[in-house]
N, C-alpha and C positions, 0 to 999 in steps of 0.2 A: 838342905832340899831346895828346890825350884818348883815355883809352882805357875803353871800356864793356865790363865784365867779366861774362859770364853763366856760371852754372853750373847744370847741370840732370841729372837722370836721365831714362832713357827709359821710356816706359810699356811698351814691348815691347823688350828686349834684343837679342833676335834680329833686329830691324830696325836694327843700328847702321849699316850701309852705306848703307841706304836713307835714314837720317836725316841722315848726312854729306852724300849727295848733295843732300838738300833743303836743307841750310844753305847749302851752295856755289851752288845755284841761288838763292836767297833773297838772300844777302848780295853774291852776284856781281852780280846785278841793280842792287842798290843802289851798288855800286862802279862799274859801267859808267855808271850816271846821276850820278856824282860826287857822291853823297849821303853815301858814306864813302870814307875813303882807302884802307882795307884790312881784313882780318879773318883770324883763324887760328881753327882748330878742334883742339882736343887731348883726348885721352882719358886718364884717371887710369891710371897703369902700376902692376901688383902690389898694387893696393888702397892704395897709399899715398897719405895725405891726409886731412884732416878728413872725418869721415862727415856732417857738416853741408853739405859743398860736394858737389855732383853728381859724377858720374863723367864727364861731358863739360863742358869749359871751353871758350868761345867769347870771343874779344877782337875787339871791334870799334875801329878806330883812326878818329878823326875830328880835322880841323884844331883846331876850336874848339866850343864849345856851340851857337853858331849853326847849324853845318853838322849837329850831331847833332839840333837842333830840326828842322830841314829834313827830315831823314830821318823823324823821328817823325811829322811832318805828313804827309807821303806815304803812310806805312804806315797812320796812323790813318784814312784815308779808308775803309778797308775795302772796296775795290772794284778791279776789273779785276784784271790780271795780278800786281800785287803783293800782293793779298789771297790769291790761289791759293796763290803761293809763301809766304807767311807762314803760312797755315794748315797747310800740309805740316809745317812745322817746330814751330809751336805745338802742334798736335795731337798731336804725337809725345812731348811732353815732361812731366815732371812735377817736383816739387820745385825749382821755378825760384828762384834767387837771383842777385843782380846787384849791382854796384859800379861808380864811377865814379874813376877815377884820372886824374891828369895827370902829365906830365913836371915833374920838380923839380931845382933850382929853376927856375920858370918866368921869361919874360922879363919878367912884372909884378914880380917881386919886386925890391924895393930893398935893395940891400946897404949897409951903412954902414961 
């Protein structure tokens, strides 16, 4: 499994629930279309964590990089329902940071 991690802050922190609804709508669409395996949304608690990472942490799970590329290809079209869902999320955030992780050791790893 591969995990696309995203950290963000909100432009308007008063719209936190609206933001979570938008993320659930957007990523829920990708999951229903089998473009991702799953996702989670978390919020920093009590201010614990590095300031360089945002207050919100989103993790998107994909089987492999091919599935992730398929999801990016759909979103990159910037049209239709997916664009409206994406705009609601992207338009609400600032300080975007991301990282890509994988389960380890993965099946490709040769052990001696």
